[in-house]
C-alpha positions in Angstrom: -80.4 78.7 -65.7 -83.1 78.1 -68.4 -83.8 74.3 -68.7 -85.8 73.4 -71.9 -88.5 70.7 -71.7 -86.3 68.0 -73.7 -83.2 68.9 -71.7 -85.4 68.4 -68.5 -86.6 64.9 -69.8 -83.1 63.9 -70.5 -82.0 64.9 -67.0 -84.8 63.0 -65.5 -83.9 60.0 -67.6 -80.1 60.1 -66.8 -80.8 60.3 -63.1 -83.3 57.4 -63.2 -80.9 55.4 -65.3 -77.9 56.1 -63.0 -80.3 55.0 -60.0 -81.0 51.8 -61.7 -77.4 50.7 -60.7 -76.9 48.5 -57.5 -75.3 50.5 -55.0 -73.3 47.5 -53.5 -73.1 43.7 -54.1 -76.2 43.2 -51.9 -78.3 45.6 -53.9 -80.8 44.8 -56.5 -80.0 45.4 -60.1 -82.5 47.9 -61.5 -82.1 46.7 -65.0 -81.9 42.8 -64.7 -83.1 41.9 -68.1 -84.3 43.0 -71.5 -88.1 43.2 -70.3 -86.9 45.6 -67.5 -85.0 47.7 -69.9 -88.0 47.8 -72.3 -90.1 49.0 -69.3 -87.6 51.7 -68.6 -87.7 52.9 -72.2 -91.6 53.0 -72.2 -91.9 54.8 -68.8 -89.3 57.5 -69.8 -90.9 57.7 -73.2 -87.7 57.3 -75.1 -88.7 57.5 -78.7 -87.3 55.9 -82.0 -86.2 52.8 -80.1 -86.4 49.5 -82.2 -86.6 45.8 -80.6 -84.3 45.4 -77.7 -81.9 42.8 -77.1 -79.2 41.4 -74.5 -76.7 43.5 -76.4 -78.6 46.5 -75.7 -79.0 45.7 -72.0 -75.2 45.4 -71.9 -74.5 48.6 -73.7 -76.9 50.6 -71.6 -75.5 49.1 -68.3 -71.9 50.4 -69.6 -73.3 53.9 -70.4 -75.0 53.9 -67.1 -71.7 53.4 -65.5 -70.2 56.2 -67.5 -72.9 58.5 -66.5 -72.5 57.6 -62.9 -68.8 58.5 -63.1 -69.8 62.0 -64.4 -72.0 62.3 -61.2 -68.9 61.6 -59.3 -66.5 63.9 -61.3 -64.3 66.0 -58.9 -64.4 69.1 -61.1 -65.7 70.6 -64.3 -62.8 69.7 -66.5 -63.0 66.0 -65.5 -66.7 65.9 -66.1 -66.4 67.7 -69.5 -63.8 65.1 -70.6 -66.1 62.3 -69.7 -69.0 64.0 -71.4 -67.1 64.5 -74.5 -66.0 61.0 -74.7 -69.5 59.6 -74.0 -71.1 61.8 -76.6 -68.3 61.4 -79.3 -68.6 57.6 -79.0 -72.3 57.8 -79.4 -71.9 59.5 -82.9 -74.0 62.5 -82.1 -76.1 63.9 -84.9 -78.0 67.0 -83.8 -81.4 67.2 -85.6 -84.6 69.0 -85.3 -87.8 67.1 -84.7 -91.4 67.6 -83.7 -92.9 64.2 -82.9 -95.4 62.7 -80.6 -97.2 66.0 -80.0 -94.1 67.9 -78.9 -93.0 71.2 -80.5 -89.8 71.6 -82.2 -86.8 70.2 -80.1 -83.4 68.9 -80.8 -82.4 65.0 -80.7 -78.7 64.3 -80.7 -78.8 60.8 -81.6 -78.3 59.5 -85.1 -81.3 58.1 -86.8 -81.4 54.4 -86.2 -79.1 54.6 -83.1 -79.2 51.9 -80.4 -80.8 52.8 -77.3 -77.4 53.2 -75.5 -76.1 55.5 -78.1 -79.5 57.5 -77.9 -79.0 57.8 -74.0 -75.4 58.7 -74.4 -76.2 61.5 -76.9 -79.2 63.1 -75.5 -78.5 62.7 -71.8 -74.9 63.5 -72.4 -75.8 66.7 -74.1 -78.1 67.6 -71.2 -75.3 67.3 -68.8 -72.9 69.1 -71.2 -75.3 72.2 -70.9 -74.8 72.0 -67.1 -71.0 72.0 -67.4 -71.1 74.8 -70.0 -73.3 76.9 -67.7 -71.0 76.4 -64.8 -73.7 74.3 -62.9 -71.9 70.8 -62.8 -72.2 71.1 -59.0 -75.9 70.5 -59.3 -75.2 67.0 -60.3 -75.1 65.4 -57.1 -75.5 62.1 -54.9 -77.8 62.1 -52.0 -75.9 62.8 -48.6 -77.9 60.5 -46.6 -75.5 57.8 -45.3 -77.6 54.9 -46.3 -78.4 56.4 -49.7 -76.2 57.5 -52.7 -78.9 58.2 -55.2 -78.1 60.4 -58.1 -80.1 63.7 -58.5 -80.0 67.0 -60.1 -80.3 70.0 -57.6 -82.6 72.5 -59.4 -83.2 74.6 -56.2 -82.5 78.4 -56.5 -79.8 78.5 -54.0 -78.1 75.1 -54.8 -78.7 73.9 -51.3 -80.5 70.4 -51.9 -78.7 67.8 -50.1 -81.1 64.7 -50.5 -82.7 62.7 -53.3 -86.0 63.3 -51.6 -86.7 65.5 -48.9 -89.5 63.4 -47.6 -87.7 60.3 -47.4 -84.0 60.6 -46.8 -84.0 64.2 -45.6 -86.9 63.7 -43.2 -85.5 60.4 -41.9 -82.2 62.2 -41.0 -83.8 65.2 -39.5 -86.1 63.1 -37.1 -83.0 61.1 -36.1 -81.2 64.2 -35.4 -84.0 65.5 -33.4 -84.4 62.2 -31.4 -80.6 62.3 -30.8 -81.0 65.9 -29.4 -83.8 64.9 -27.1 -82.0 61.9 -25.7 -79.0 64.0 -25.2 -81.1 66.7 -23.4 -83.0 64.2 -20.9 -79.3 62.4 -20.3 -77.9 65.7 -19.3 
């Protein structure tokens, strides 16, 4: 599957956004306030965003929840329905642009859109491309028991199981190795 630069950026952004949500009541909110949202926008280089407010923060958190539901969709039809609703609500307006030193690419948000609509449109379309390509199973959650972070599996054989093989994957492999060693010495 060919993934353009702007689609890859949108995928990285939606994964980062979904992963700001607290996984349970004891977890920390990744977007606790407007300055945190402004930092997210700056770090992800989200263009064409004006002054942010508490209304933006609330709207982005709602969009984040809708994206999380897409990552949990049981099948392509469910994911497609959720993506269609999300993108339609954002008032998608595809347009070509070549800003900030990037060559021509497509933005899907309307000029002057809120940051929530911007995220819903651009990130929603990136996810739509995966559904169209029959690759929605690449939108995953980490299989480590103590981690449910979202990620997009871009491995050739669709075999990635963990959000980060150096942390979650390695930790589980070491635990399994130690369990086997312990069982071998006990037996």
